[in-house]
N, C-alpha and C positions, 0 to 999 in steps of 0.2 A: 781222443773223442773224435778225431777226423775220420778214423778207421771204422766206427762206430756210425757217424755221420754217413759214410759210404757205403755201408751196408744196410742200414734201414732206409735208404733211398728207394730201394729195391720195393716193387710194388708187392703186395702180399699174394698175388696172382702168380708171382714167378716172373712178371716182366722185369727184363733189366732196364735201369736207369740210364739215363744220356751219359754216354761216358766222356764227351766231349764237356757238358754242363759240369760233370763231377771234377774233370780234371781241371773245370777252370777255376773251382773253387777249394779243393783239396790234395794234398798229396797222395798221389794211388798207394795202396798199401802194397807193399813186396815184400821179398825175403828179408827178415832182418828187421821189420818195422815194427814198432810198437802198436798194438791192438787195442787203441781205446785206453779206459781206465784201470783195465787189469795189468799187471806186467806181465812180459814176455817169461814163459817156463823155458827153463833150461832142456834141452833134448835134442834126438837127432834132427827131427827137422821144425826150427825155431817158429817157420812162417804156419804152417800146421796149426802148432801150438796159439799162435795168435788168433789163427780163426777159431779154433775151437773156444777160446776166450769170449771172442765178440759175438759166436753164436749163442754162446751162454747168456752175455750180457742181453741178446736180443730176445732169447727167450723169457728172459725176465720182464721185460718190457711189454712183451706181447701179451703176458699172462698177468702184468699188473691190474686191480680192479680199477684203477683211474683211466680215464680217456687221455692218451698221450700222443701229440701232434707233433710233426716237424714243418714248421713254417719256413719261408724263406722271409727274407729282411721286411717286404712289402706286406707279408702277412698270408701270402698263398699257400694252400696245403700240398705239402710233400710227401708225408708219410703219416699212418694214424695205426696205432698197434690194433690188434684183433678183439681185446674187450672193448675198447674204444668204439670200434666199429659195430659191435653188438649193442652197445649203450646207446648210440644212436641210430640203431635200427638200421643200419647200411648194409647191403648185400654185398656190394663191390666198392671198394673204394676209388676203383678207375674212374668212377661216375665223379668222383668231387675233387680228382687229381687236378690241381692248379687252380681251382676255383678259389676266392678269397675268402678265407675264415672269418673278416670282421663283418663282411656280407650275413653271417648267420645272425647277427646281435641287431636289436632294435632300440630307439631311444635312446635313454640316458646310460642303458647299459652299451650301445655302440659306440657313445665316448670314452666310457670305461676301459673296453677294450682296445680302443684305439690309442688312450693314454700308457694302456700295460705294454703294448708293442712299440710304441714309441720310446719308451724308458729302457726296454730290453735290448731296441736296436744299438743304443748307445752305449750297453755294457751293463748295464744295470737289471733291475728286476722289477716287472711288473705284476701287479695282484688286482685282483677286481672280485667281486660276487655278482652273479647275473641271471637272467632267465633266458634260456634258449631251448624251443622245443625238438624232440627228434624230428628226423625226416618225417615219421608218419604222424609227427603232429602231437606226441605225447610230451604234456607239459612238465619240464626237468630244471632245476636250478643247480648252478654249478658254483663252486669256489675255483678262480683259475691264476695258475702262477704262471709267468712268462720269464725264462731265464734266456741269455745270447749262448749260443755254440760257438767257439772262438777256433780258429785256426791256429797254427804253431805260432804263429806271429802274434797272439793274442788279440784278432780282430775279430767281433763279430761276422760270420758269415750265412747263419742261419739261427732260427728259434726255436726254442724246445717248450711247447705249452702243453702243461698237463693240468686237466680240469678233473674235480672230483665232484660226482653227483651227490650233492646234499639236499636232494628231494625231500627226502622224508624227514630230517631235520627242520627243513623250512616248513614243511606243512606242520610238524610239531609246534614249530616256535609261533606259525600263525595261528593253529590251533588254541595256544595258549595267550597269545593276544588277543585273539578273537573271544577267548573266555574271560580274559581279564578287563576285557572292554565291556563285557555283558554284566559280569559282576560289579565294573564301578557303575555302570549304569543304573541297575538295579540299586546298589547300597547311596546311592547318590541321588534318587527320585522317589526311594521309600520315604513317608513322614517319619518313619522312626530314626534314631540315631544308631549308626552300626559303628561299633568299636571295636579294636584288637590291640592287646598290650602283650609284654612278655610275662612270663610267669611270674616274676618279682613284681611287677607292675611300675616298673621304675621308667619304663621305657613305652610311649604311645607309637605303637607301630601305623595305626589307621584309625581316622576317625572321620565319618561323614559328615558333609554340611549341614544336614538337619541338626546338628548341634548348636550352631550360629542362630538357628529360629527358636529351639527350646529352650538353651541355658541363656541366651542372648548374650553371648560371648562369642570370641573369634577362635577358630580353630587352630590359630598359629599361637593364643596363648596356651592352649590346651598342651598341645605340642612342645612349649617351651616348658611347662610346668605341669607335668601329667597327671599331679592329685588336686590341681588347681577345680577339676570338678567336683569334685568330693567337698571343697571348701564353700561350694556354692550352694550345697544341700543345707534344708533348714534345720537350725540348730539342734531342733526338737527330734530330728531323725538321724544326724549326722554320725552319733556313737553307735547306733545299731545297723547303720550302712556300713558302718568302717569295720564292725566286727564282724559282718554276712561277707566283707571283701575278702579276710583272711581266713575265715574258716568254711567258706561255702562255693567258692568259685572254680579252685582246683577241683572239688568234688564233683561239680555237675549240678548243685543244689541251691545255688545262686537265684534266687528269684524276690525282687524287693518292690515294693509302692513306696515312694518317699516322695518328698515337696523338694522343689526348686525356688531359691530366691534368685531373681532376676536383679539386673543393676537398678532397675527403675523400682524395686518394692514390690513387684506384681509376684503373684506365685503359682507355679505350674506343679502339676501333679505326674509324675514321671511312672511307669511301670517297666525296672530294667532286669532283664533275665541275662545269664552268662551259660557259655558252655565250654569245656575244654576241649584244646586242639591237640590231639596225639599222636606219635610216631607209630612206624611199624611195630615197633616192641612195646606200645601201649603207655609210653613216656609222654607226661603232659610238657609241651614247648612253649604255647602260647596259651592265651585266653581272649574268647569274641564275645560279643553279647550284641543286643540291640535294646535300647532304652527308648521306650514308645510314648509320648505326649498323651495322657488319658485325663486331662483336666477336666475338658468338657463332659466324657463320660463320668466322672468322678462327681461333677457338679451335677449332672444329670439324676445320677443315682442319690444323690443328698436332695435333690430337689423333687424326686418322686417319693422320698421317705418326707421329706417336708410336708409334702402333700396329702400323704397320708396322714401324717399326724393331725395336719391342718382338717383333713376330713373328718377324724374323730373328734377333734375339738368342736369342729362344726356339729356334729351329729348331737355331741354333749351341751354344746351351747344352745341346741334346738330344744333337748330338755329342760335345762335350767331356764329358758327363755319362757316356756310355759308356766313352769312353776312360779317365778317373777311375776309374769302376768297375772297368775291368779291372784298373787299377793298384792299389786298394784292396782287391780282392777277394783276392790271396795272401797281404797284410801283414793283413788281417784272419784269416786261415786258421791263418797260422803261429804265434802266441802258442800256443793250443789244441794244436798238433803237441808245443811245447817245453814244456808245462808240467810233464808226467812225468821229462823227462828233466832239466830244471833246478829242483829241488826247492828251492834256497835263496831267504831270503825277500827279497833284494835282487834276485836274477833274478828272481822272482814279480812283484815291484814294477815291474820293467822291461819285463815281458809286459803287467801291466795299463796301463800307459803307452801301450805302442803300441796296443794293443787298444782304448783308450778313444778314443785320438785317430782313429784308423781310422773307428769308429763316428759319431764327432763330424765329420769330414769327410763321410761318406756322408749324412748328415744333412742337413748344410748343401747338398749335390748336390741331394738330394730338393726342401729346400724353394725352391732357385733355379728348380727343374723347375715344380715348383706354380706358383709366382709366374708363371713366363715363360709356361705353357700358359693360366692363367687362365680355368681349367676350374672349373665349380661342382660339388661334390661330393654326395654324399647327406647329410643331415642326423641324425648318429646322436648319441649320448649321448658328450659330451665331458668331460675334465678340465680346467679352465681352468689350473691352475698349469703342465701339463706345456705347454700352449700357449705359455704366457708364458715357459718355460724357453727354448723352441725359440727365439723372439723376443729374450730376452735374449742368448743365444748370438749372435743374426746381428747384433744394435746392437754388440755387442762386436768383432765381428769386421768391420764396414763403417763404424762412426761414428768421429766424431775423438777422439782420446783424452783431450781436454780436458773431454769430457762423462763425468762418473761417474753410473754407473747405480744405483739402489738399488730393491731391491725388497723386498716384503711378501706374499708369495703367501698368508698366511692358514692356518689349520689347517681340516682335514677341509672344503675349501671344495667347495657343492653342484655338481653336475654341470649343465651346461646341454645340451640338446638343440639343435645347430647345424651349420652347415657349417663345416670346420674353415678350407678355402680362405676362405671369405668373411671369418671372424673374422680370419686370418691378413691380409687386405686392411686390415679396420677397425685392427688394431693398427698394421700398417707405417703407414698415413697418416697416424695420431695421432703416432707417435714420429717421422716425420719432419718435422712439422710442430712437433715441440716442438724438434727438432737445429735447423732453421732459426731457431727464437726464441732459440737459445744459440750466435750467431756467435761470441762469444769465451769458449765454455767454460760450464760451469755444472752442476748435476742434474737429471736425469730419475729420476721414480720410476716404478715401475710396482706397483700394489697389487691385492689381490683380497679381497674380503669379504663374508660372507653378510649379507643384508638379509632383515628381512620390514617389507612396505607396507602400512599400511591405508589406507582409503578419506581420513582425515585427513591422512596425510602430505602434505605439501606439495610433496616433489621427485617424488608421482605423478601424470601427468598426469591429466585427468578422462575420457579417453576409454580408459584403462587398468585393468586389473583389480587389485584388492589381492593379495598373496600373498609369495609366497617369490621374490627375484632375488638374483642375483650379480652386486656391484659391481666392476668393473673400472675402476680409476683410472690414469689417464696425466696426469702432471703435471710441469712444469717451472718454473725460478725466472729464466725469461728476459724477454724484452721485453714481453711481455703484448700484449692487444690494446684498443685504444683504444674507450672507451664508444661514440662515436658509429658506430662499424662492426660493434660485436659482434651486431647483431641480423641482420645482412647475412652472415656468415659461412657458414651454409648454403646461400645463393644460389648455384646454379649458375653458373658462369664468374665469381663475385667472386673476387679474388684483390689482395692487395696487394703481391705479390712479384714483382721484375723480371720484364719480358718473358722467357722461356725458363727461366725458374725453376718456374712453376706454373704450371696450366690451370685453376683454383679448381672442380675436381672433387673435390678430396679429402675434404673435410669434407661436401658433398653426396652423396658416396658412402656414407659412414660411416654417415650418418644413415638413407638410405634401406637400407642391410643391415641396420642395428639393429632399425629399424621392422618389415621383413620377416620380424625374428625375434621381433616382438611386444613388442619393449622400448623404450627411450629413452633419450636422451641429455642431460644437463647441461651448463652449462660457466660456471666462473668464471674472471675476469681482472680485471686493472687494470695500466695501465703501469708498467712498472718491476717489478712484483710477480710478473711470471709467470701460467701459465694451467694451470689444473686442468679436464680433461672426466673425467666419469664415465660409462659407458655402463653401462646397467642392463638385463641378461638373464634372463628369466624360466627359473628352475630346474627341472632336469628332475625326474621322479618317481624313478629307480631311481640309485641311487649307480654311479659310475664313478670308476676307477683309474687312476693312469698306470704304464706298467710302467715300473720302474726300470731303467736299463743298467747291470748288474753283469757282471763278468767271468765269463765262461764258463769252465766246466771242460771239458776234454776229456771226448767223450762217451765211454760205455764201447763195447767191439767189440760189433758187432751182425753182422760178415760169417761165411759158412761156404763162403767159397771162391767164391763166386758170380764169373762172368766179367761186367767192366762196360767199356763203351766210351767212353771222356771223348772228346767232339769240342769244341774249342775253337781259335781262331787265335794266342791268347796263350799261348805257351810257360809262362811263369810261372804261370799259371793251373793248366794242366795240369801242371806240376809238383807244385805244392803239392798240389793235388786228390789226385793220384796216391799221391803221400805218405800223406796223411790216411788214404785209402781202403783203402790196403795195410795200415795199421797196425790198422782195423777189420775186418782178414782177407777182404777181398776182391782178385779177380785183377784186374788193370787193363791194359787197352789205350788207347792215346792215338791222336788222330787231329788233323792241325792245319786240316782243312778238310772240307766236305761230302763232295766228290769221295773223299778219303782214307778217310773214315768209310765209304764204300759198298765200296770196296776190302776193307778189313778185315771186314766183314760177309760178303763175298762170300767169304774166307778161310776164317774161323773159324765163320762159318753160325751153326745153333741153340746152339752152344756161349756165346755171347753173350748174357747174360739182361736187360741194361738199358742203355740208350744215354742218357749225361748229354751233351746239346748245348747250345752258346750257339744265340741266335739270328740275331745280326747277324754273318755271316763271307763274306769275298769269295767270289762264285761261286755255289755252293749253301748257301743260308742255310739254318736249323735248320728251320724250317717244311717247306720243300721235301724236306728229307733226311728228317723223321719221316713225310712222306707218300710216299714211293718204298720205305723201309726197311717201313712197315704193309704194303704192296702183296706186299713179298717174305716178309717174315715176321710173320704176324699176332700169333703169340705176345708177339713182343717189346716190352718195356715202357720207358717213357721218362721222362725228367726233363728240362724245358726250362729253361735260363737267360738272364737278359736285362740288360742294362746300359741300357736306356733303360726304355719304355713297356710295362713287363710287364702291366698293368693293360690295357691296349688289346688285347690279344692273347690273353686267355686263353679268348674264345669261341671263335678260330681252334685252339686247341692243344686246347679241350674237344671242338670238334668232331671230331679226330683219336682222342679219347679217352687225351687227357693231361691229367690232374688236378694232377700237380706241378708247378709254375712257380717258381722261384727268382729273387728280385729281386739281382743284384749291388750290391755286394759282400756274400756272405753268410756265417755263422758256419760253424765243421766242425760245430757241433750242428746248423745248419738245413740241410747238406748232408747228415748221416747220418739226419736223420729223414726228407727227403724219398726219398733209396734206400732206406730201410728200408718207407717207405709204398709205395711202387711195386712193390717186389718181393713185399710182402705181400699187395698187391693181385692180382699175378699168379696166387699160387698157391692 
């Protein structure tokens, strides 16, 4: 080793090393002296043989792919092999001779280099990995090993530093780390659950954090029990999903939608798709996939289908309403015709019963039409007791008989300014929820009361003004709401009902409507003790009173022999209206169609003073008839009747000069008033 050190101390340019310095550290080579690690070979000239071996060793060092340097014990450069000089972009080593190799490093790498030199200086071995650019600034990473060079006494006199260029490996590892980091950022931030397992699906290799959001279980629990995710699948879906796991995942055809039941009982819909990961030879060695939460999309799809069904039901309801209103129209007129002929109290009570039930049927039909259309009405001053009475009638007709309805509608309840249709929806949603909480029957309570709330009232939210409110209470003594989910009941799509029984939109709709009316909602509930919702709506400034449905007496006769043409395709309506108008001292003609009415006008001409016509008739409808007759007889006046949506046609009627529009079924008094006003307007 000492001979090798003496040889490599020569500069590559051929300049000799300092002999005195060399003599101070090593025994100079001489005849018969061992030449480094290679044993001396026997021959005529042993010294020449040793020199040949040393030159061979030097050639090996020079041609090494590593950067090999000889340092003194302080770290100064004494020698560097040719390949090392090229690796460092060094033209002549002489420029760096005796510079301190430690100064090439920076920061933590400098500390690591100093530690490696210190270890080798005392006979050990130092190693580290660091960054050191070439002299021309090319970035390079090196694996460095430093060992001591010992003299014959075994004392370190120099240091041998071997640096291997690991730049390509480092860059590849850095690229891999960057790729893995990008992958981690992607899979940990996408809303879907990314997962990876072995082929046997016995070991979970990776699971993204979204699992904790969708399944509401920890990733740690899934790693500990790799099939626990399957145990959370809805029982109705679990067998299907389990079969698909075995049959489809490795084949690349796994694409399933299923439900997950979370610990709080809520249900989420998941779209899970998997694909096999293969080796270069095509062998499947792992499975990966993404499970996406599609609950909102699923519920929106169901809601769209439900809306389409409701639209179809609404269309059907309109047609049925037309027919039912035509049936109720003569029934509602007949009691008024018979009151004068049946003066006995018993007969009057029977007539009251017929009229009351006919009106009740007409109201129910009107409510069904309002709900099926889903239209928003104008915000007007409303008397809530009247609104609740209508809802109670509907509940009594449609809810199970084992649910008792109690009411406390208060006295002189303040009116509110509101959209009647929207408040109907609020009441309906709250009452339906109460019904569902009473599967075995129970008590449903509806109540109204006036409340004055000041700023200190705990019930008043901080963002609302103190003042007068009407408190609407909907309470049941049913199952109640668990405390762990009560804070989520207003969340859109949150529902604890079975699939197909709820959309999770009912209470969010209630809250939205009430807030749009500048009101608020409170809830109190406990499992097994029932639930109480209180809706607070700002009271209006003016008083409003609900009209009572009192039996109508026959109106006094108002006619003077005027000729009226009744047009309706329902014979019973024509007959009842004809009898009534004749009792009112009018002369009456009837026609069963628009075409028949045209013929009657052609025959009687200007003698006809007024036409009372239905709108929906086969062939020529009421609007077409009015347009035609208006052109022929400009002086003719009209009363229009409709068993469907007369509000939607008022503008069309008004454009033709028709201001009297009756909604079927109408009472005798309503018909008499419309006829009298139309004739008076003519004169």
